[in-house]
N, C-alpha and C positions, 0 to 999 in steps of 0.2 A: 534461314530460320535455324536457330540452334535447337537441338533436341537432347533430352536427357533420358536416361534409362533408370527407372526406379528398381532398387534391389534391397534385400535385407543384408545386414552385416554378416549374419551367421550362415545362411544357407544359399545365398545368391538367387532367391526367388524373384521371378519377374512379376512385378505388380503393375507395370504399364509404362507409358512414356509421358513426359512433360515437355512441351515445346514453348519457346518464347520468341516473339517477333520484335526485335529492338526498334524497328521503324514505327511500330504502332503501340509498343509496350503491351502487347497482348499475350496472354498465357493460354495454353490449351492442354488439358490433361485427359489422356485416354487410359482407362483402367483395363488391364488385361482381361478379356472376357472369359478366360479359363479360371479366374479367381472366384471363389465363393466367399460370402460374407463371414463365414465362421473360421476361415483360415487367412484372414486379411486384417491388418491393423485397423483400429476403429476409425481413423480419419478417412479411410477409403471404404470401409465396410458399410458405413451408413449410406453411401451412394449406391453401393451394390444392392443393398436391401431394397432400395427404391427402383432398381433396374436401370440405374444411370451409370453406364460405362464410359460414355463420351461426354465429359463435362463441358458446359458452356464457359464462356470467358469469365463470367462473374463467379461461378463455382470454382473454377481453376484458380483465380486470383485469391479467393477465400482460403483455399487449401494452401497456397504459397504463403500467404500472410500468417496462417496458423503455425508455420514452421519458422518464423522469423521473430527477432526482437521487435516489439512494437515501436513505432516512431515516437510515441509519447512517453516512452520509458524514461525514468529518471536517469540522468547522466548519459543519455543517448549519444551526445556529441563526443564524450570521452570514449565510449565504446567504439564508435565509428573511427575515431582517430587512432585507436589502438589496432584497428584492423586495416588502417591505411585507406579508408573510404572517406572522401571529402564531405559527402552529404548523404542523407538517407536515400538509398537506392535498393529497391527490392531485389533486382537482378544481381547487383554486386554482392549483396549480403548472402543471397542464395548460393552464388558461386563460391564465396569464401567459406561458408559453413557446409557445403555439399548437401544442403537441405536437411541436415541432421536435426532431430528434435528429441528432447528428453522423453517424449511420450511413446516412442516406438523405435524400432531398429532400422527403419528405412533410411536410405540416403540416395543421392543422385550421382550417377556416373555419366560424364559427357560421352556422347556417341560420336 
């Protein structure tokens, strides 16, 4: 199982871990329990407000998908070709982009 460590660009804050099991294509996100909603980017703060630090597979996949170019985006095949990805693959896209999103400063570092 591959694991990633979520951090911010500027301060190296530990927000939690994201794991992916290629054999089942399953994602699992664990938010650092030391984080509070008011010092965490919105995409994770909403879960913290609900007391959810250990996201289920569906929630984890939703978080991953929110960080990626959607599969139905116009010109998606050209985007994938420019990245060297033959077909839409969430894991390949996440690895290539390091999970960066324009909505926050978090990114993924492989452990």
